[in-house]
N, C-alpha and C positions, 0 to 999 in steps of 0.2 A: 645436362637443361631439368628445367623443376621438373616435378612432378606436384599432379593437383588434386586434393584430397577434397572431394566432390560434398555437398552437404544438399540433404534431397528439399529442406526446408527453402533453401535460398532464395530470394524474389530474384526477378533481373534488373539488370541496373540501364538504367534508359537517363543519355543524355537531351535536355532541354535545351531548343535554339536560345541564343541569347541576341540582343541589337548591341551590335559590336560601338563602343567606344574612342576607338582611335586615337585621336585626337585630346583625349585626357589625358594629364600627365600629373594630377594632383596624388600627393600619398593615398590618399584612402577618398576616393569622391565620394564623397556623403550621398551624392545623388542615387547609388545603386542599392541603396536600403530599400527594398521592399519592390526595388525593380526586376525586370528583365535586361540591364545594361550589364555589359562583359568588357571586363578590362584586360587587354593582354601584353606584357613586357616580358623576357626573353625567357617566356616558358612557364611565367607566374601568371596564371589564366586563370581567371575569377571566371565564377559560374551565375546562372541568374538565381536571387536569391531565394532560396526555399522556401516553399509554402507554408510546409510544417514547423517553420523557425518559429519560436516563440519567445519574447521578449518577458523577463520577471526582474521586478525588484524588491528588495527587504532589506533587513536588518541582517547580516552574515557575521556577527564576530567582532563588531564596528559598534561605536557610536552615530556613526554618519551613512546612509544607506548605497547599499552594491547593484550594480545590473550583471544579470546574466541572461545568456541564452540558452533554451531548452529544445534541443530536434528530439524528436518521439519517434519513433517510425509507427509508420498504418497498420504493422503485423504484431505490434506488442501487444502481451497480453498480463495483463496483471495479475495471474495464475501461476505464473513461471517467472523461474530469475533469468535477469536480464543483466547483460555483460553495460559495464560505465565506464566510458572515455572521456576526461576533461584533456579540452583543448585548449592550449593557452598562445594567446596573440602575440604576436612582435611588436615593439616599443612603437607609441604611438597610434598604433589601430586601435582595434575595438573588437567584442566578441564574437560582434555580428561579419563582423571583415575578416576572422578567420575560418568561421564557417563557410562563407564564399571562394575563401582563396585556399581553399581544400576540398578533399573528396569524402569526407568524413558523412557527409550527408546520403550521400547517394551507396557506401559501406552500409551505412546504420538500416538504409531501407532493405540492403541484398540478404544484411546477416543478423537482422533484429536488433540490433545495438540503441543504446540510447547514449548519444553525445549532448555534454555539456560545454558554453564556450563561454567561461565567465569574460567581468570584463575586468581589468587590473583594479585596484580601490582607488585612488588617485591620479590623476594626468595622463590619464591610460599608459602608464611604466608600472612596471610592475617592481614589489620590493626586494632589493637582494641582500644578502650578507655585507656590510662595511668591508674594508681591508684598507690600510694604513696605502695602495695603491691606486683603488678607487677614491677616494680622499684626495689622492694629491690631482688625478686626473678632473675630478670635478671641480676642484676652484680654478679650472684653468680655461671651463666651459661654461659656456651665459646659461642663465639660470633655467632656461626652460628647457635645455636638453639635457640637464644632470639627472643621473641616476637618484632612484629612491632608493636611500640606503638604513641597514638597521644592524645598530653594535649586536641586538640578540635576536636569537630565531623567534622565542618566545614575544617580542612584542612585536615582530614585524605584521603589518596590519592585513597583508596578500594571504599571508599562512596563516591567519586566523582568518580569515572567508571564506579561505578554502576547507577548514576545517570544519566549520561551521555549515557549507554548502553540502561538502559530502553526510555531515548527519540530516540535515534537510533531503535532501534527493533518498537517502536510504529509507527515511519514511513515507515518503512521497510516492514513490516506485518499488518494485519486489528488486531488487538489484542485487544480482549475484554479488557477491563480497569477495568470491574467492576469485572474481575477474574483473577489479577495478584497474583503470590503467590513464598515462595520463602522456601530454602532448605536448612539447611548446616550439615555439619559432622563436627564432632570433633571443630578444628580450626575454620569451616566453620559454627560449630556451635555458637563460641563465635560471627563471627560477626554477621551472621542473628540473634543472640538475640538483638546486639546489634541496628542496623537496626532498628531492629521491632520498639525497646525502641524509638527511634528517628526520623525516616521517615514512623511508622507502617504504618499514612495513606494513603502512598502511597500503601499498598497492601491487601490483601483482607486478608490473613492468613501467617502463619509460622511455618516451622516444624525444629525440633533442634534435633540433636541425635548426640549420645558418649559423655553426656555431661552436666551440670549447667555452672551457671554464678554465681560469685561472690560476698557477699555483697555488698563491697565498688562499685560495677555496679548498684546496683538495689535502694543501699536507700541513703539519705543526711543523714549527721548524727543526726537532726530532728528525724529521721523515715521516713519521708515522699519519696513517691515514687519517683525514677529519671524516669521520660518518659514523652516526650515532642511528641509520636505519640498517644498518646490515644490509642484505644482499639482495636487490633489486634488477629483475631482468635487464639493460639498457641498451636499446639501438641509438648509434650515434649518426645522423646526417650530415655529409659536409658538401656544398656544393663547391667543383674545383675550382673557380673564381670568386670569392669571398664578397671582392667588393667592397667593404665598409669601409664608412666615414674614416681618416687617419688615425681621430685621437680611439677610437674602437678598439679595446681588447682584443677583438676576434680577427685581428690582423697579423696576429703575433701564428706563423706555420706551423708551432713547437703546440701550440694550445691544442690543436687537434688532435696531436700524437699525446701526448698527457689526459687528456679525456677521455683516452679508447686505455692508456697504461692504467689509470686508477681503478676503471671499472671491469677490466679483467682482472688486478689486483683483490678487486675487494667479492666481485662476483665464482674466481677461481678458476680463471680460462688461462690454464699455463703449457695449453699443447696449441703447435702451428693450427692457422686458422684454415679453413677452404674457401677458395675462393672461385667467385664468378662473374663475369664482365659478360654482359648483356645489352648490347646497343650501353647507351651511355650512363647505363647505372653498373655499377661495381659495388659488387657483397666483398667482405669479407668475413663470412659466421665461427665465430669464435665457441667452440663445447665450454663447458663449465662447469666443475662439480657440485658449483650451486646453484647455477641458472646460467645459459648459454648469452655470448653479447653479441649485437652485430654493427659493424662497421661498413658504411652506405656511401659515397661517392658520386656526384651527379656530376657527368661532363660537363665542361664547357655550357655553367648554369653560375649563375651570381649570389648574393646574399639572399637567401628566402627560402623556402620552399616550393617544390614543381605542386603541381596539381592531384600528381598522380601518387606521392609521398604518401597520402595515409592508407591508400587501399595496398601499397608496398610494402608498409608497418606491420596492416593488419593481418594482409595474406601469408607474409613469410615468416610472425612473428607473433603478435600478438592472441590470435584467432587461437593460438595451442595452450596457449600458458595457462595455470591457474596454481593461485597458495590457496596450501590446505588451511587447515586451521592449526596447525600445529608450527606456521610459519616457511616449511617450506614450498620450494615453487617446481612442479612438475610441468614436461611437455606433454600432451597428451596429442601431438600432430600438428602443425598449424595446415594449413591451406595449401601452401605451398613449401614443398619438404626445402629445408636447407642444407644443401648440399654446393660443393662447387661442381666447377665446370666438368663432364665428363671428359674432354676430352681439353687440357690446357695446360701452356707450356710458358714458361719463364725464365729466360735471363738477363745475366746483365753484367755488362762491360766489367773483365777483371777476376771474377770469379768464377771460380770451376764447380760449386755449387747451384744446380739448376733445379727450378719444380716441374713438377710432370705428373700425372695421376694427380696431383691433389697432395703429393709428399716431396721433399729435398732427395735427390739424387747427386751421385756425383760425375762429372763430367771428365775427360782425359785430359784436357788442355780448356784453361778459362775463356770464356768468352772478348772477342775483343771490340769494343767500337771501333772499326774500322773506317777512313775517308776516302769517298774519291779524289783526284785531285784532280784540276788540269793544272796547265803550267806551261806547256808550249807556245810560245809567242806572244808571251805576258813580262818578256826582258826580266825574267828573275824571280819574278813576281806567280804566284799561286793562286787559284779559286777553289773553295771545297764545293763540289758537285752533288755530295750528297753521303751522306754518313750511316752507314750499314752496323748493324752486329751480325761478325762473324763467329761461328760454332764448330769444335770435329765436324766430321761426316760422320763419325762411328757413334757421335749421338741425335745425327739426326736419322741415322740409319734403325737406333732404336726409338725414336721416336712412333717415325712413321710404317713399324714392322717390317724391314729391307733387310736382307743384307749386305754387307759391305767387302771388300780387301784391296791394301795398298800395295805397292810398289815402288822400289826405286826410295826405300828409305822413308817412305810414306810421302813424297811428294806425289806422286800420282793414286788419283783413289779411284775404285770404279764402286758406283750399286746396284744392285741387282732391287727395283721396286717389286710387289706381289703383282702388280698387272701387265708385268712381263717388261718393262721397261727397263734398258741397261744405259745408266750414268754414269761420263767419266768426267775426272778435274786431274787439275794437275796447278802447281805452285807454280804460280805468277800469272796464271791467265784469268783473264776474266771470260774466259769463252766454258762453253758445257756441250759436250757431246750427248745428243739423247738419242739412243738407238745409234742411226747414221746421221741424224740430222746435224747441227752446229747452231748452237744461241748463245748468245754476252747474258750472263749475271748482270746483277749491280754494281759489284764488286769485283777483281779479281781476286782467287784464291790465295789463302795465306798457308803457310808453316809453321806448327806451334808447338815445342816441345813434342815431336814426333808425328806430331798430327796435322791432315789435310780438313784445316778447316776453312767454309761460305757463308755466304750471308743465308741468313736462317730467314729472314724476311723474304727473303728473293725465291729460295725454294718454297715455301709455303703457300705465296700467290702463286709462283705461276708453272709451279711444278705439282701440288696438290692441292690447288684451287681452295685455300681457304684463308682465314682473316689472320694478318700480322697486322699486331696497332703497336707502335712505338711511344714512349714517354723518355728525352732527355738518354739515356742510357739503360733501359727497361727494354728489353721488346716482351710480347703475349703475343702464342699463338693460340686459336682455339677454331672448332668447326664451327663456327656462326659470328654475326658481323658482332663486332663490340671494339671498344675505344677507350681506353690505356689514359685517366688522367696523372693530373701532379699526384697528388694524395695514395692513391693506390698504387703507383710506382713507388714511390719512397718507403710504402709497407713491406710490397715486394723485396725492393733494393734490403732492407733491414733483413726480411726475412731467410735470402739470402747469405747474405754477410756473415749471419748466425748472431747478428749484433741485437741482444736485450737490447728489449725498450724499456730503459725506464727514464723518470722522473728529474733534474738535476736542479736542485734546490737554491 
């Protein structure tokens, strides 16, 4: 579980009550601006308009006026260097919209951070780098929802604006130039990723929510990385059910993996990650030679960002990072430690490799996804009444510090638990003898490669009283509530099958 590094200077976070507007289905209800109205949709909850959020206008790197919103915490001291976060809104949204749909202003008050929410320079859409793919897609879209595209990074009006805005903010406030961060959602994610690839040397770390970056923007035709900014810390957030429109590039599930692979390569993260799943939040923490990366999935959430995402990004990641004058990025210790689950077990169908204590271990027989079938009385047909992941008794004994013995060529197994219980299993039987009691498991015991295999999820839940969560053919067991999602299941599956994550050009 996470360890918290307490900061004596922290101010208490307080959630303010709002007036719900549950009947409102506008994309960004303008009535929210300056009011206490809150809107909630699948967890993408707004907060009342922050009183300290100030609107500004000015010429920032372009010939026409730009708009941005500054949040300066009450505790700001111009005599002290203060971290800066630039938070970039989603497509067709605004800076103030990004402010109310994130927790950045609350974290700013608690930890004394200046947060700035710029508006995109035009059409409420950030300008991103053009590719042949994007031009083809845009040609088929209505004019009002086509992307803003630029062929050259130096001609990008939003890049010009952000560079000028950074200089302006450094002159206006006592900004800690070793602690400048950027976070973006959806279209703002696309801009943040692009800015990090070209101007990553100007920031310490970035966080991209609600999507990924397609191939043509990541790699040259010869497979070389497209990168001019060098190493920069990267947090990638993926909602499990992204739910984008059909034309949207984020609908391709491989994009999430490609984005992770790209930043792991840039930051030299070549070790297996540590994995932690806490409720709906799933983390893969990668250690890097240059800087660490974080991959984050939110179970049962669609396209966007959750209200607590800014808090998670800051607490687990941004709060500990600093870019020194020589360009190196050091981690001084985030508010929450980035550790995998103290007790976490993962297995996947057909694989002898399992995940235990945050590294790979070998079982004596592969995991088996087994179906519990009903066929009596169905005139030759059958119904699947459940699917379960069965693993060797010997592995379960290792995980739960039990001893065991086999009889009759491994078709009978006894397990002896630390609490004194004795369990007995037998090939082909759904039954388990517990002491001198008899109970049914989820499915019958299997005999594979000389090993007796039983349902790990049944053993975890019924015998040990811990959490077992499954997605497709991947099962994760831990000692606290957890919900495995599709993207983390894919990451674990690749990990256990020793499949090197790489991008197909």
